[in-house]
N, CA, C and O atoms as CSV, one atom per row, in Angstrom:
chain,resi,resn,atom,element,x,y,z
A,1,MET,N,N,2.501,2.171,48.416
A,1,MET,CA,C,2.996,1.985,47.060
A,1,MET,C,C,4.480,1.638,47.093
A,1,MET,O,O,5.257,2.223,47.848
A,2,GLU,N,N,4.846,0.695,46.274
A,2,GLU,CA,C,6.230,0.258,46.193
A,2,GLU,C,C,7.082,1.386,45.593
A,2,GLU,O,O,6.706,1.982,44.584
A,3,ASN,N,N,8.232,1.674,46.223
A,3,ASN,CA,C,9.060,2.737,45.671
A,3,ASN,C,C,9.884,2.226,44.498
A,3,ASN,O,O,9.966,1.021,44.260
A,4,ILE,N,N,10.490,3.149,43.776
A,4,ILE,CA,C,11.197,2.802,42.544
A,4,ILE,C,C,12.375,1.867,42.805
A,4,ILE,O,O,12.666,0.998,41.984
A,5,LYS,N,N,13.049,2.035,43.931
A,5,LYS,CA,C,14.178,1.154,44.247
A,5,LYS,C,C,13.703,-0.285,44.430
A,5,LYS,O,O,14.342,-1.222,43.951
A,6,GLU,N,N,12.581,-0.455,45.125
A,6,GLU,CA,C,12.030,-1.796,45.328
A,6,GLU,C,C,11.563,-2.395,44.005
A,6,GLU,O,O,11.786,-3.576,43.739
A,7,LYS,N,N,10.910,-1.570,43.169
A,7,LYS,CA,C,10.447,-2.042,41.865
A,7,LYS,C,C,11.625,-2.472,40.999
A,7,LYS,O,O,11.569,-3.503,40.329
A,8,LEU,N,N,12.694,-1.674,41.019
A,8,LEU,CA,C,13.880,-1.986,40.229
A,8,LEU,C,C,14.520,-3.282,40.705
A,8,LEU,O,O,14.853,-4.150,39.898
A,9,LYS,N,N,14.690,-3.410,42.007
A,9,LYS,CA,C,15.315,-4.617,42.565
A,9,LYS,C,C,14.470,-5.853,42.243
A,9,LYS,O,O,15.008,-6.892,41.861
A,10,THR,N,N,13.167,-5.739,42.395
A,10,THR,CA,C,12.269,-6.851,42.092
A,10,THR,C,C,12.358,-7.232,40.617
A,10,THR,O,O,12.450,-8.413,40.282
A,11,MET,N,N,12.332,-6.234,39.740
A,11,MET,CA,C,12.419,-6.500,38.310
A,11,MET,C,C,13.725,-7.218,37.970
A,11,MET,O,O,13.728,-8.192,37.218
A,12,ILE,N,N,14.822,-6.735,38.527
A,12,ILE,CA,C,16.122,-7.343,38.237
A,12,ILE,C,C,16.188,-8.759,38.796
A,12,ILE,O,O,16.566,-9.693,38.088
A,13,ASP,N,N,15.820,-8.920,40.067
A,13,ASP,CA,C,15.919,-10.232,40.726
A,13,ASP,C,C,14.976,-11.278,40.141
A,13,ASP,O,O,15.359,-12.434,39.965
A,14,GLU,N,N,13.749,-10.873,39.842
A,14,GLU,CA,C,12.729,-11.846,39.457
A,14,GLU,C,C,12.582,-12.048,37.955
A,14,GLU,O,O,12.048,-13.066,37.513
A,15,THR,N,N,13.050,-11.088,37.171
A,15,THR,CA,C,12.861,-11.190,35.728
A,15,THR,C,C,14.171,-11.147,34.950
A,15,THR,O,O,14.501,-12.085,34.225
A,16,ILE,N,N,14.905,-10.067,35.102
A,16,ILE,CA,C,16.061,-9.837,34.237
A,16,ILE,C,C,17.181,-10.843,34.488
A,16,ILE,O,O,17.698,-11.432,33.539
A,17,ILE,N,N,17.564,-11.049,35.748
A,17,ILE,CA,C,18.652,-11.997,36.033
A,17,ILE,C,C,18.280,-13.413,35.597
A,17,ILE,O,O,19.079,-14.056,34.916
A,18,PRO,N,N,17.100,-13.929,35.960
A,18,PRO,CA,C,16.767,-15.291,35.502
A,18,PRO,C,C,16.741,-15.432,33.971
A,18,PRO,O,O,17.220,-16.429,33.430
A,19,GLU,N,N,16.184,-14.437,33.281
A,19,GLU,CA,C,16.130,-14.508,31.821
A,19,GLU,C,C,17.525,-14.425,31.210
A,19,GLU,O,O,17.818,-15.107,30.228
A,20,THR,N,N,18.378,-13.594,31.787
A,20,THR,CA,C,19.750,-13.470,31.298
A,20,THR,C,C,20.503,-14.772,31.506
A,20,THR,O,O,21.231,-15.219,30.620
A,21,MET,N,N,20.333,-15.381,32.664
A,21,MET,CA,C,20.999,-16.652,32.948
A,21,MET,C,C,20.506,-17.752,32.002
A,21,MET,O,O,21.294,-18.570,31.529
A,22,ASP,N,N,19.208,-17.763,31.732
A,22,ASP,CA,C,18.657,-18.746,30.791
A,22,ASP,C,C,19.261,-18.563,29.398
A,22,ASP,O,O,19.614,-19.536,28.731
A,23,TYR,N,N,19.374,-17.315,28.973
A,23,TYR,CA,C,19.931,-17.031,27.651
A,23,TYR,C,C,21.401,-17.444,27.572
A,23,TYR,O,O,21.837,-18.013,26.572
A,24,ILE,N,N,22.160,-17.157,28.629
A,24,ILE,CA,C,23.564,-17.574,28.675
A,24,ILE,C,C,23.651,-19.092,28.556
A,24,ILE,O,O,24.498,-19.610,27.827
A,25,GLU,N,N,22.788,-19.801,29.262
A,25,GLU,CA,C,22.794,-21.266,29.198
A,25,GLU,C,C,22.475,-21.766,27.788
A,25,GLU,O,O,23.090,-22.719,27.311
A,26,GLU,N,N,21.506,-21.118,27.119
A,26,GLU,CA,C,21.179,-21.497,25.743
A,26,GLU,C,C,22.392,-21.330,24.835
A,26,GLU,O,O,22.678,-22.188,24.000
A,27,LEU,N,N,23.102,-20.219,25.006
A,27,LEU,CA,C,24.285,-19.969,24.186
A,27,LEU,C,C,25.396,-20.969,24.493
A,27,LEU,O,O,26.115,-21.400,23.592
A,28,LYS,N,N,25.535,-21.335,25.763
A,28,LYS,CA,C,26.557,-22.315,26.141
A,28,LYS,C,C,26.250,-23.689,25.557
A,28,LYS,O,O,27.164,-24.423,25.182
A,29,VAL,N,N,24.970,-24.039,25.477
A,29,VAL,CA,C,24.585,-25.310,24.860
A,29,VAL,C,C,25.010,-25.303,23.390
A,29,VAL,O,O,25.556,-26.286,22.889
A,30,LYS,N,N,24.754,-24.188,22.708
A,30,LYS,CA,C,25.187,-24.073,21.310
A,30,LYS,C,C,26.702,-24.223,21.204
A,30,LYS,O,O,27.216,-24.906,20.318
A,31,LYS,N,N,27.401,-23.569,22.126
A,31,LYS,CA,C,28.870,-23.642,22.110
A,31,LYS,C,C,29.328,-25.085,22.314
A,31,LYS,O,O,30.207,-25.567,21.599
A,32,ASN,N,N,28.738,-25.766,23.280
A,32,ASN,CA,C,29.113,-27.152,23.574
A,32,ASN,C,C,28.769,-28.109,22.440
A,32,ASN,O,O,29.426,-29.136,22.267
A,33,ASN,N,N,27.740,-27.772,21.669
A,33,ASN,CA,C,27.332,-28.604,20.533
A,33,ASN,C,C,28.041,-28.200,19.239
A,33,ASN,O,O,27.764,-28.738,18.167
A,34,ASN,N,N,28.958,-27.245,19.363
A,34,ASN,CA,C,29.695,-26.729,18.198
A,34,ASN,C,C,28.775,-26.150,17.127
A,34,ASN,O,O,29.069,-26.238,15.935
A,35,THR,N,N,27.659,-25.556,17.558
A,35,THR,CA,C,26.742,-24.913,16.618
A,35,THR,C,C,26.684,-23.407,16.828
A,35,THR,O,O,25.883,-22.719,16.197
A,36,ALA,N,N,27.530,-22.897,17.712
A,36,ALA,CA,C,27.520,-21.472,18.034
A,36,ALA,C,C,28.210,-20.667,16.941
A,36,ALA,O,O,29.258,-21.055,16.425
A,37,THR,N,N,27.604,-19.549,16.606
A,37,THR,CA,C,28.234,-18.604,15.686
A,37,THR,C,C,29.154,-17.691,16.492
A,37,THR,O,O,29.163,-17.732,17.723
A,38,GLN,N,N,29.916,-16.880,15.797
A,38,GLN,CA,C,30.764,-15.914,16.499
A,38,GLN,C,C,29.900,-14.944,17.305
A,38,GLN,O,O,30.278,-14.537,18.403
A,39,ASP,N,N,28.741,-14.577,16.758
A,39,ASP,CA,C,27.817,-13.713,17.497
A,39,ASP,C,C,27.358,-14.378,18.789
A,39,ASP,O,O,27.236,-13.714,19.818
A,40,ASP,N,N,27.105,-15.681,18.745
A,40,ASP,CA,C,26.713,-16.418,19.951
A,40,ASP,C,C,27.834,-16.381,20.986
A,40,ASP,O,O,27.591,-16.148,22.170
A,41,LEU,N,N,29.059,-16.611,20.530
A,41,LEU,CA,C,30.203,-16.604,21.449
A,41,LEU,C,C,30.400,-15.218,22.053
A,41,LEU,O,O,30.677,-15.087,23.246
A,42,ASN,N,N,30.256,-14.189,21.226
A,42,ASN,CA,C,30.343,-12.822,21.744
A,42,ASN,C,C,29.197,-12.548,22.709
A,42,ASN,O,O,29.368,-11.847,23.706
A,43,GLY,N,N,28.032,-13.106,22.405
A,43,GLY,CA,C,26.861,-12.920,23.256
A,43,GLY,C,C,27.066,-13.482,24.644
A,43,GLY,O,O,26.585,-12.908,25.621
A,44,ILE,N,N,27.778,-14.604,24.752
A,44,ILE,CA,C,28.052,-15.186,26.066
A,44,ILE,C,C,28.822,-14.186,26.916
A,44,ILE,O,O,28.465,-13.933,28.067
A,45,GLU,N,N,29.878,-13.618,26.345
A,45,GLU,CA,C,30.687,-12.643,27.085
A,45,GLU,C,C,29.877,-11.406,27.439
A,45,GLU,O,O,29.935,-10.918,28.568
A,46,GLU,N,N,29.121,-10.901,26.471
A,46,GLU,CA,C,28.325,-9.698,26.704
A,46,GLU,C,C,27.268,-9.926,27.786
A,46,GLU,O,O,27.061,-9.071,28.647
A,47,MET,N,N,26.609,-11.068,27.738
A,47,MET,CA,C,25.570,-11.364,28.717
A,47,MET,C,C,26.156,-11.602,30.107
A,47,MET,O,O,25.536,-11.245,31.108
A,48,GLN,N,N,27.338,-12.196,30.176
A,48,GLN,CA,C,27.983,-12.382,31.474
A,48,GLN,C,C,28.364,-11.033,32.072
A,48,GLN,O,O,28.236,-10.831,33.280
A,49,PHE,N,N,28.832,-10.108,31.232
A,49,PHE,CA,C,29.144,-8.760,31.696
A,49,PHE,C,C,27.863,-8.063,32.159
A,49,PHE,O,O,27.849,-7.413,33.205
A,50,PHE,N,N,26.793,-8.201,31.381
A,50,PHE,CA,C,25.504,-7.611,31.731
A,50,PHE,C,C,25.013,-8.155,33.070
A,50,PHE,O,O,24.503,-7.403,33.901
A,51,LEU,N,N,25.168,-9.453,33.274
A,51,LEU,CA,C,24.768,-10.089,34.527
A,51,LEU,C,C,25.546,-9.506,35.705
A,51,LEU,O,O,24.971,-9.245,36.761
A,52,GLU,N,N,26.843,-9.304,35.527
A,52,GLU,CA,C,27.660,-8.691,36.579
A,52,GLU,C,C,27.171,-7.280,36.885
A,52,GLU,O,O,27.101,-6.884,38.049
A,53,GLU,N,N,26.837,-6.524,35.849
A,53,GLU,CA,C,26.331,-5.166,36.047
A,53,GLU,C,C,25.016,-5.187,36.829
A,53,GLU,O,O,24.804,-4.364,37.720
A,54,LEU,N,N,24.147,-6.121,36.496
A,54,LEU,CA,C,22.880,-6.242,37.222
A,54,LEU,C,C,23.127,-6.561,38.694
A,54,LEU,O,O,22.470,-6.007,39.575
A,55,GLU,N,N,24.069,-7.448,38.951
A,55,GLU,CA,C,24.392,-7.810,40.335
A,55,GLU,C,C,24.958,-6.615,41.094
A,55,GLU,O,O,24.693,-6.455,42.286
A,56,HIS,N,N,25.738,-5.774,40.409
A,56,HIS,CA,C,26.255,-4.557,41.046
A,56,HIS,C,C,25.113,-3.590,41.373
A,56,HIS,O,O,25.115,-2.948,42.424
A,57,ILE,N,N,24.153,-3.495,40.477
A,57,ILE,CA,C,23.002,-2.625,40.727
A,57,ILE,C,C,22.228,-3.122,41.940
A,57,ILE,O,O,21.873,-2.333,42.816
A,58,VAL,N,N,21.966,-4.422,41.999
A,58,VAL,CA,C,21.231,-4.992,43.140
A,58,VAL,C,C,21.989,-4.716,44.433
A,58,VAL,O,O,21.392,-4.312,45.431
A,59,LYS,N,N,23.286,-4.931,44.418
A,59,LYS,CA,C,24.095,-4.678,45.615
A,59,LYS,C,C,24.023,-3.201,46.006
A,59,LYS,O,O,23.893,-2.873,47.186
A,60,GLY,N,N,24.109,-2.322,45.025
A,60,GLY,CA,C,23.995,-0.892,45.296
A,60,GLY,C,C,22.651,-0.524,45.888
A,60,GLY,O,O,22.568,0.337,46.765
A,61,LEU,N,N,21.601,-1.170,45.414
A,61,LEU,CA,C,20.267,-0.924,45.967
A,61,LEU,C,C,20.179,-1.432,47.401
A,61,LEU,O,O,19.637,-0.754,48.275
A,62,GLU,N,N,20.710,-2.619,47.635
A,62,GLU,CA,C,20.660,-3.203,48.978
A,62,GLU,C,C,21.459,-2.370,49.984
A,62,GLU,O,O,21.093,-2.276,51.156
A,63,GLU,N,N,22.542,-1.776,49.516
A,63,GLU,CA,C,23.386,-0.961,50.398
A,63,GLU,C,C,22.986,0.509,50.375
A,63,GLU,O,O,23.674,1.350,50.954
A,64,ASP,N,N,21.884,0.821,49.713
A,64,ASP,CA,C,21.347,2.177,49.608
A,64,ASP,C,C,22.371,3.156,49.032
A,64,ASP,O,O,22.482,4.295,49.485
A,65,LYS,N,N,23.116,2.693,48.028
A,65,LYS,CA,C,24.118,3.530,47.375
A,65,LYS,C,C,23.621,4.104,46.048
A,65,LYS,O,O,24.357,4.805,45.355
A,66,ILE,N,N,22.380,3.805,45.701
A,66,ILE,CA,C,21.788,4.314,44.470
A,66,ILE,C,C,20.633,5.231,44.853
A,66,ILE,O,O,19.742,4.845,45.610
A,67,SER,N,N,20.660,6.447,44.322
A,67,SER,CA,C,19.618,7.421,44.642
A,67,SER,C,C,18.300,7.039,43.970
A,67,SER,O,O,18.265,6.222,43.050
A,68,GLU,N,N,17.231,7.644,44.445
A,68,GLU,CA,C,15.913,7.422,43.835
A,68,GLU,C,C,15.952,7.827,42.363
A,68,GLU,O,O,15.403,7.138,41.503
A,69,GLU,N,N,16.608,8.954,42.087
A,69,GLU,CA,C,16.684,9.457,40.714
A,69,GLU,C,C,17.444,8.481,39.812
A,69,GLU,O,O,17.004,8.183,38.702
A,70,ASP,N,N,18.578,7.989,40.292
A,70,ASP,CA,C,19.350,7.021,39.508
A,70,ASP,C,C,18.573,5.718,39.333
A,70,ASP,O,O,18.602,5.113,38.262
A,71,ALA,N,N,17.887,5.294,40.377
A,71,ALA,CA,C,17.082,4.071,40.297
A,71,ALA,C,C,15.989,4.231,39.241
A,71,ALA,O,O,15.713,3.308,38.473
A,72,LYS,N,N,15.376,5.405,39.213
A,72,LYS,CA,C,14.327,5.667,38.228
A,72,LYS,C,C,14.899,5.624,36.813
A,72,LYS,O,O,14.288,5.051,35.911
A,73,THR,N,N,16.063,6.224,36.621
A,73,THR,CA,C,16.707,6.220,35.306
A,73,THR,C,C,17.034,4.799,34.863
A,73,THR,O,O,16.766,4.425,33.721
A,74,ILE,N,N,17.611,4.010,35.760
A,74,ILE,CA,C,17.957,2.619,35.449
A,74,ILE,C,C,16.689,1.830,35.130
A,74,ILE,O,O,16.649,1.070,34.163
A,75,TYR,N,N,15.657,2.016,35.947
A,75,TYR,CA,C,14.387,1.314,35.743
A,75,TYR,C,C,13.820,1.631,34.358
A,75,TYR,O,O,13.391,0.734,33.632
A,76,GLU,N,N,13.824,2.912,34.004
A,76,GLU,CA,C,13.279,3.326,32.710
A,76,GLU,C,C,14.100,2.751,31.553
A,76,GLU,O,O,13.538,2.343,30.537
A,77,LYS,N,N,15.423,2.718,31.706
A,77,LYS,CA,C,16.275,2.152,30.654
A,77,LYS,C,C,15.998,0.662,30.475
A,77,LYS,O,O,15.942,0.165,29.350
A,78,ILE,N,N,15.829,-0.039,31.580
A,78,ILE,CA,C,15.539,-1.474,31.495
A,78,ILE,C,C,14.163,-1.696,30.873
A,78,ILE,O,O,13.989,-2.604,30.060
A,79,GLN,N,N,13.191,-0.878,31.247
A,79,GLN,CA,C,11.849,-0.992,30.659
A,79,GLN,C,C,11.918,-0.788,29.147
A,79,GLN,O,O,11.292,-1.527,28.388
A,80,THR,N,N,12.676,0.212,28.717
A,80,THR,CA,C,12.833,0.479,27.287
A,80,THR,C,C,13.480,-0.708,26.595
A,80,THR,O,O,13.052,-1.114,25.515
A,81,MET,N,N,14.513,-1.264,27.220
A,81,MET,CA,C,15.206,-2.421,26.665
A,81,MET,C,C,14.238,-3.601,26.518
A,81,MET,O,O,14.251,-4.294,25.500
A,82,ILE,N,N,13.407,-3.825,27.527
A,82,ILE,CA,C,12.433,-4.919,27.488
A,82,ILE,C,C,11.433,-4.692,26.355
A,82,ILE,O,O,11.115,-5.615,25.606
A,83,GLU,N,N,10.943,-3.460,26.234
A,83,GLU,CA,C,9.974,-3.146,25.183
A,83,GLU,C,C,10.582,-3.339,23.801
A,83,GLU,O,O,9.934,-3.884,22.907
A,84,GLU,N,N,11.829,-2.892,23.620
A,84,GLU,CA,C,12.493,-3.055,22.323
A,84,GLU,C,C,12.716,-4.528,22.013
A,84,GLU,O,O,12.566,-4.955,20.868
A,85,HIS,N,N,13.070,-5.296,23.021
A,85,HIS,CA,C,13.322,-6.726,22.819
A,85,HIS,C,C,12.033,-7.453,22.451
A,85,HIS,O,O,12.044,-8.352,21.610
A,86,SER,N,N,10.930,-7.070,23.074
A,86,SER,CA,C,9.663,-7.754,22.810
A,86,SER,C,C,9.108,-7.410,21.429
A,86,SER,O,O,8.264,-8.137,20.903
A,87,GLU,N,N,9.573,-6.310,20.837
A,87,GLU,CA,C,9.135,-5.933,19.494
A,87,GLU,C,C,9.796,-6.801,18.430
A,87,GLU,O,O,9.285,-6.910,17.316
A,88,HIS,N,N,10.916,-7.412,18.758
A,88,HIS,CA,C,11.663,-8.210,17.770
A,88,HIS,C,C,11.281,-9.630,17.843
A,88,HIS,O,O,11.805,-10.450,17.089
């Protein structure tokens, strides 16, 4: 059975990072077309920060600096975030 650290890393690498990057690109297109709202512009910054945080988590997992317990907490928070996002 895949452990929580592997599940978390896989989820981040294969789902969250690509989707975040796609969303950032969508917002940048709006910005370049001068159709971006202030919320869109703020979203670019927020998503870039979120992307950096995800990359730090992946690095921490790769360097075994994140405990199983912390990995489980992060995994559960991301799952909750995904569920809340899919409801909207």
